C-alpha angles and dihedrals in degrees: 000000000000126000095265093055091044093051093046090049090050092051092049092051090047093053090049093053092047090052091053097041120094135192110256117244122241096268094048091048091054091047091053089047094050092050092047092049093050090050092051090047093051092049089048092052092048091051093046092050092049092051091046091051090047092053093046092053091043097241 
């Protein structure tokens, strides 16, 4: 495949994805937001605990 064919294939696939994709409704958006916030909080707590343990052990 040359660059022109690869580019055309990418454009076709992108158009197909955009046709199928839909904007999330309000409830779905808030669900995604909650899950994302919980994930960020969990990662923050894990990082905080690791730093705290490191300071307690003198590392």
